[in-house]
C-alpha positions in Angstrom: 10.0 -26.3 -26.5 7.8 -23.6 -24.9 9.6 -21.4 -22.5 7.8 -22.5 -19.5 8.4 -26.2 -20.0 12.0 -25.6 -20.1 14.2 -26.4 -17.1 14.9 -23.3 -15.0 18.4 -21.8 -14.5 19.0 -19.0 -12.0 21.8 -16.5 -12.7 22.7 -14.7 -9.4 24.2 -11.4 -11.1 23.7 -9.4 -14.3 25.8 -10.8 -17.2 26.2 -10.3 -20.7 23.2 -10.4 -23.0 24.9 -12.8 -25.3 25.4 -15.3 -22.5 21.7 -14.9 -21.5 20.8 -15.6 -25.0 22.7 -18.9 -25.1 21.3 -20.3 -21.9 17.8 -19.2 -23.3 18.3 -21.6 -26.1 18.0 -24.3 -24.0 16.7 -23.3 -20.3 14.3 -20.7 -18.8 16.7 -18.0 -17.6 15.8 -16.2 -14.2 18.3 -13.3 -13.7 18.9 -11.4 -10.6 18.5 -8.2 -12.2 19.9 -5.8 -9.3 23.8 -6.2 -9.1 24.2 -7.1 -5.7 24.9 -10.2 -3.3 21.9 -12.3 -2.6 21.5 -12.9 0.7 21.3 -16.6 1.9 17.7 -16.2 2.7 17.1 -14.9 -0.8 19.2 -17.1 -2.8 17.4 -20.1 -1.1 14.2 -18.5 -2.3 15.1 -17.7 -5.5 16.6 -21.0 -6.4 13.5 -23.1 -5.7 12.5 -25.1 -8.4 15.8 -24.6 -10.6 17.7 -27.3 -12.2 20.9 -25.1 -12.8 22.6 -22.4 -10.8 25.0 -20.0 -12.4 27.0 -18.4 -9.3 29.7 -16.0 -8.8 32.5 -15.9 -6.0 30.2 -13.6 -3.9 27.5 -16.5 -3.7 27.6 -18.7 -0.7 26.2 -22.0 -2.0 26.0 -24.4 1.0 23.7 -27.2 1.7 20.7 -25.3 2.6 20.6 -23.7 -0.8 21.1 -26.9 -2.6 18.1 -28.4 -0.4 16.1 -25.2 -1.1 15.7 -26.7 -4.7 15.9 -30.8 -4.6 15.8 -30.5 -8.4 19.0 -29.0 -8.9 21.6 -30.9 -11.0 24.4 -28.5 -11.9 26.1 -25.3 -10.3 28.3 -23.3 -12.9 30.7 -21.1 -10.8 31.6 -18.3 -12.7 35.3 -18.1 -11.4 38.3 -20.5 -11.3 38.2 -20.9 -7.4 35.0 -22.5 -6.0 35.7 -22.1 -2.2 32.3 -20.5 -2.0 30.5 -23.8 -2.6 30.2 -26.7 -0.3 31.7 -29.1 -2.6 31.1 -32.1 -0.4 27.4 -31.3 0.1 27.1 -31.0 -3.6 28.7 -34.2 -4.3 26.6 -36.1 -1.8 23.3 -34.8 -3.6 24.7 -35.7 -6.9 25.0 -32.0 -8.2 27.7 -31.5 -10.7 30.0 -28.4 -9.9 32.0 -26.7 -12.4 34.5 -23.6 -12.7 36.1 -21.6 -15.5 39.7 -22.5 -15.5 42.1 -21.2 -18.1 39.9 -18.2 -19.3 41.3 -15.6 -16.8 45.0 -16.5 -16.3 46.3 -13.6 -18.6 44.3 -11.0 -17.4 44.9 -11.8 -13.7 48.7 -12.2 -14.5 48.4 -8.7 -16.2 46.8 -7.5 -13.0 49.2 -8.9 -10.6 52.1 -7.0 -12.7 49.9 -3.9 -12.5 50.0 -4.1 -8.8 53.7 -4.6 -8.6 54.4 -1.7 -10.7 52.0 0.3 -8.8 53.7 -0.4 -5.4 57.3 -0.6 -6.3 57.1 2.8 -8.2 54.7 4.4 -5.9 52.3 5.3 -8.5 49.2 5.7 -6.3 50.6 8.2 -4.0 52.6 9.9 -6.8 49.1 10.4 -8.5 47.4 11.5 -5.7 50.3 14.2 -5.1 49.8 15.6 -8.6 45.9 15.6 -8.3 46.2 17.5 -5.2 47.9 20.4 -6.6 51.2 19.5 -4.7 53.6 19.1 -7.8 55.8 22.2 -8.0 58.4 20.4 -10.2 60.8 17.8 -10.0 62.5 16.8 -6.9 65.7 14.6 -6.5 64.1 12.6 -3.3 60.5 12.6 -4.4 58.7 9.2 -4.6 61.8 6.8 -4.6 60.5 3.5 -5.4 62.0 0.0 -5.8 64.3 -1.4 -8.9 62.6 -4.4 -10.4 65.5 -5.1 -13.0 67.7 -7.8 -11.2 65.1 -8.1 -8.1 64.0 -11.5 -7.0 60.4 -12.4 -7.8 59.0 -15.2 -5.4 56.0 -16.8 -6.8 53.7 -18.8 -4.2 51.8 -21.2 -6.3 53.2 -22.0 -10.1 50.0 -22.9 -11.6 48.6 -21.3 -15.0 48.7 -17.9 -13.2 52.1 -18.3 -11.6 53.6 -19.3 -14.8 52.0 -16.3 -16.6 53.4 -13.9 -13.9 56.7 -15.6 -14.3 56.8 -15.1 -18.1 56.1 -11.4 -17.8 59.0 -11.2 -15.4 61.5 -12.1 -18.1 61.6 -8.7 -19.6 62.6 -7.2 -16.1 65.4 -9.8 -16.0 64.3 -10.9 -12.8 65.5 -13.9 -10.8 62.5 -16.0 -10.2 61.9 -18.5 -7.1 58.8 -20.4 -6.6 57.0 -22.6 -4.1 54.6 -25.2 -5.2 53.4 -28.6 -4.6 55.1 -29.9 -7.8 58.1 -28.7 -9.8 57.3 -26.8 -12.8 58.0 -29.0 -16.1 58.9 -26.5 -18.9 56.7 -26.6 -21.7 57.4 -24.9 -25.2 55.3 -21.7 -24.2 57.7 -21.4 -21.3 60.7 -21.3 -23.2 61.7 -17.8 -22.3 61.7 -18.7 -18.6 65.4 -20.1 -19.2 66.8 -17.3 -21.0 67.2 -13.6 -20.5 69.9 -14.3 -17.8 68.0 -16.7 -15.8 70.4 -19.9 -16.5 68.3 -22.8 -15.4 65.2 -20.8 -15.1 62.8 -20.4 -12.1 64.0 -22.4 -9.0 61.8 -24.4 -6.9 62.5 -23.7 -3.1 60.9 -24.2 0.2 58.6 -21.6 1.7 61.1 -20.3 4.1 63.5 -19.5 1.6 61.2 -18.1 -0.8 59.9 -15.7 2.0 63.6 -15.0 3.0 65.0 -14.1 -0.4 62.1 -12.5 -2.3 62.0 -8.8 -3.1 58.7 -9.2 -4.4 56.1 -12.2 -3.3 53.2 -12.9 -5.2 50.5 -15.6 -4.1 48.7 -17.5 -6.6 47.2 -20.3 -4.6 43.7 -21.7 -4.2 41.9 -21.3 -0.7 41.8 -24.4 1.4 42.5 -25.4 4.7 46.2 -25.8 4.1 46.4 -22.3 2.5 44.1 -20.5 4.9 46.4 -17.7 6.6 49.4 -19.1 4.9 50.9 -15.9 5.2 50.5 -14.8 8.6 52.7 -13.1 11.2 55.3 -15.5 11.2 55.7 -15.5 7.4 55.6 -11.8 7.0 58.2 -11.3 9.8 60.6 -13.6 7.8 60.1 -11.4 4.8 62.8 -8.9 3.9 62.1 -5.2 5.2 61.6 -3.6 2.1 59.7 -6.6 0.5 56.5 -6.2 -1.4 53.4 -8.5 -1.1 50.9 -9.1 -3.9 47.8 -11.1 -3.7 45.4 -11.6 -6.4 44.6 -15.2 -5.1 41.9 -15.4 -2.3 42.0 -13.0 0.5 42.2 -15.6 3.6 45.1 -16.8 2.3 46.8 -13.7 4.3 46.0 -12.7 7.8 45.2 -9.3 6.9 45.4 -7.8 10.8 48.9 -9.2 10.8 49.7 -7.7 7.3 48.3 -4.2 8.5 50.7 -4.3 11.6 53.7 -5.0 9.3 52.8 -2.3 6.8 51.9 0.3 9.6 55.3 -0.7 11.4 57.4 -0.4 8.0 58.8 -3.9 8.6 57.9 -4.7 4.8 58.0 -2.0 1.7 54.4 -2.4 0.5 51.5 -4.8 -0.6 49.1 -4.6 -3.5 45.7 -6.3 -3.0 43.0 -7.2 -5.1 41.3 -9.6 -2.8 40.5 -9.4 1.2 39.9 -11.8 4.0 36.4 -10.4 5.0 35.5 -9.1 1.5 34.1 -6.5 0.9 35.0 -5.4 4.3 38.9 -4.5 4.7 41.0 -5.1 8.2 40.8 -1.9 10.2 43.5 0.6 9.2 44.2 -0.8 5.9 43.1 2.1 3.9 45.0 4.4 6.0 48.3 3.3 4.9 50.4 5.0 1.8 52.2 1.8 1.3 49.4 -0.4 0.0 47.6 -0.4 -3.1 43.8 -1.8 -2.9 41.6 -2.9 -5.7 38.2 -4.3 -5.8 38.7 -7.5 -6.7 39.3 -6.9 -10.5 41.9 -9.5 -11.6 39.6 -10.9 -14.3 37.9 -7.4 -15.1 38.3 -7.2 -18.7 35.4 -7.3 -21.3 37.0 -10.3 -23.2 37.8 -12.4 -20.0 34.7 -11.7 -18.1 32.5 -12.6 -21.6 34.8 -15.9 -22.0 34.2 -16.8 -18.0 30.6 -16.3 -18.3 30.0 -18.2 -21.4 32.1 -21.0 -20.3 29.9 -21.2 -17.0 26.7 -21.0 -19.2 28.2 -23.8 -21.7 28.8 -26.0 -18.4 25.3 -25.5 -17.1 23.6 -26.3 -20.5 25.7 -29.8 -20.6 24.6 -30.6 -16.8 21.0 -29.5 -17.5 20.9 -32.1 -20.4 22.3 -35.1 -18.2 25.8 -34.9 -19.6 29.1 -34.7 -17.9 30.0 -31.1 -17.2 33.5 -30.3 -19.0 34.9 -28.5 -16.3 33.4 -30.4 -13.2 35.6 -29.9 -9.9 33.9 -32.7 -7.9 35.4 -35.6 -10.0 34.4 -38.2 -7.5 30.6 -38.0 -9.0 29.7 -40.8 -11.3 29.8 -40.1 -14.9 26.4 -39.6 -16.1 
């Protein structure tokens, strides 16, 4: 089929050439070459006439964007979460919306643990201390951190990523508590969770107990009306004075201003953040604190993971453009094509 006759697909950020080539086998690919978020007006302009849209978490895909291209049939969001897309508006317009589940589980769990270790062992201020030429030899009271072996790890949200984080805790002989909508049903891959001194394995507890007993609390819930500011002033006040909060899920799950206050007043031990409430802006005062590690949303940032995510989004779009049911469709209420 001549290129000009192929249906058009907009890719809103530069991605791997292999993914573009795969899309180009079936569609006419239009790529936003500049690596920046498209403003709403620009996104509406660029999507005109497109049948497919490969979007990212930085893109706000609302009804106005969808209406800018009545031909739009499928949105392939290159992420697990899809809170950046108005799902009701897409469903009302018959647009299939898909995500990329499963492919970023291990990379994100690795990063959650990187944050746990960095905060617990004060790696960032220690690194800065050396780089600034202030290291003049070992000191018995320098950069005293938190023991992880035997500590209690609290996991809020025991989905794929939460379970992967729990598996990694086995090597630290941690007690694992979790709060989730449903209990974990152990699978063969999770057999180790019942060993290494855990007895019955991870224990499901109510949120108030999770907050009260966790030495490290790591968040792995999607953003929704029920999880917005799920961790606010009241919840932070309920945590142990030396506890650590890790967030690799969505920034709006945490009341960031309240977190800054708790960290500044030393009402908690520290925090490790990869996501922010008003990303890319950070709450005032957050970067002034030594007891927080801040990363630029890199939970899935490995070559292999990002390639799998982009290729999954591309395959979703190809199926949708061809009029088939998208494999990872999230608006399940749509009729099956």
